[in-house]
C-alpha positions as CSV (number, residue, x, y, z in Angstrom):
1,X,-44.6,-9.7,-31.9
2,X,-48.6,-10.5,-31.7
3,X,-50.5,-6.8,-31.6
4,X,-53.2,-8.7,-29.6
5,X,-50.1,-9.5,-26.9
6,X,-50.8,-8.0,-23.5
7,X,-48.9,-4.2,-23.5
8,X,-48.2,-1.8,-20.6
9,X,-50.5,1.2,-21.3
10,X,-48.8,4.5,-21.9
11,X,-51.0,7.6,-21.3
12,X,-52.9,8.3,-24.3
13,X,-55.3,5.9,-26.5
14,X,-52.8,5.5,-29.3
15,X,-51.7,1.8,-29.2
16,X,-48.2,0.2,-29.5
17,X,-48.5,-0.5,-33.5
18,X,-49.4,1.7,-36.2
19,X,-53.3,1.4,-37.0
20,X,-54.1,0.5,-33.4
21,X,-55.6,2.2,-30.7
22,X,-57.0,1.2,-27.4
23,X,-60.5,1.0,-26.4
24,X,-61.1,4.2,-23.7
25,X,-63.3,1.8,-22.0
26,X,-62.3,-1.4,-21.2
27,X,-58.6,-0.7,-22.6
28,X,-58.7,-3.3,-25.1
29,X,-56.5,-3.4,-28.6
30,X,-58.2,-2.5,-31.4
31,X,-57.3,-2.9,-35.0
32,X,-58.7,0.6,-36.3
33,X,-59.4,-1.1,-39.9
34,X,-62.0,-2.5,-38.5
35,X,-63.0,-1.9,-35.1
36,X,-66.0,-4.4,-33.4
37,X,-67.9,-1.9,-31.9
38,X,-66.8,0.9,-34.1
39,X,-66.0,5.0,-33.7
40,X,-67.3,7.4,-32.1
41,X,-66.2,10.8,-32.3
42,X,-65.4,13.2,-29.5
43,X,-63.7,17.1,-29.7
44,X,-62.1,16.1,-32.8
45,X,-60.4,12.9,-32.0
46,X,-61.9,9.6,-32.8
47,X,-62.4,6.9,-30.4
48,X,-62.5,3.0,-31.7
49,X,-64.2,0.2,-29.7
50,X,-63.9,-3.5,-29.2
51,X,-67.7,-3.5,-28.7
52,X,-71.2,-1.5,-29.1
53,X,-71.6,-1.7,-25.1
54,X,-68.3,-0.3,-25.1
55,X,-69.1,2.6,-27.4
56,X,-72.4,3.6,-26.3
57,X,-71.3,3.6,-22.5
58,X,-68.4,6.1,-23.6
59,X,-70.8,7.8,-26.0
60,X,-73.5,8.4,-22.7
61,X,-70.4,10.3,-20.6
62,X,-67.5,10.4,-23.1
63,X,-65.8,13.4,-20.4
64,X,-66.3,11.0,-17.4
65,X,-65.0,8.1,-19.5
66,X,-61.6,10.0,-20.1
67,X,-61.1,11.4,-16.9
68,X,-61.2,7.5,-15.4
69,X,-58.3,6.4,-14.3
70,X,-56.1,4.4,-16.8
C-alpha cells in the first residue's frame, strides 16, 4: 500500500506507517524523514508540516490548532 494514499485519520497525529505523521493543520500525511514544511516542537512533541504556511499557522496558535475537530 502506498503511504500517500488516503487513510481514515485516527485520533492523534501518528500516521498509519512508522515514520509518517499527519500535518496538524491540513491533515496531509508527511514523511518524518523529509517534511516539506519543516517541524515545530510544542509541549514536548514534534509536529511535521507539508508547507511553511501550515507550520507558521500552527506556530501562531498551536493549542487552538490541536483543539480543532479532526
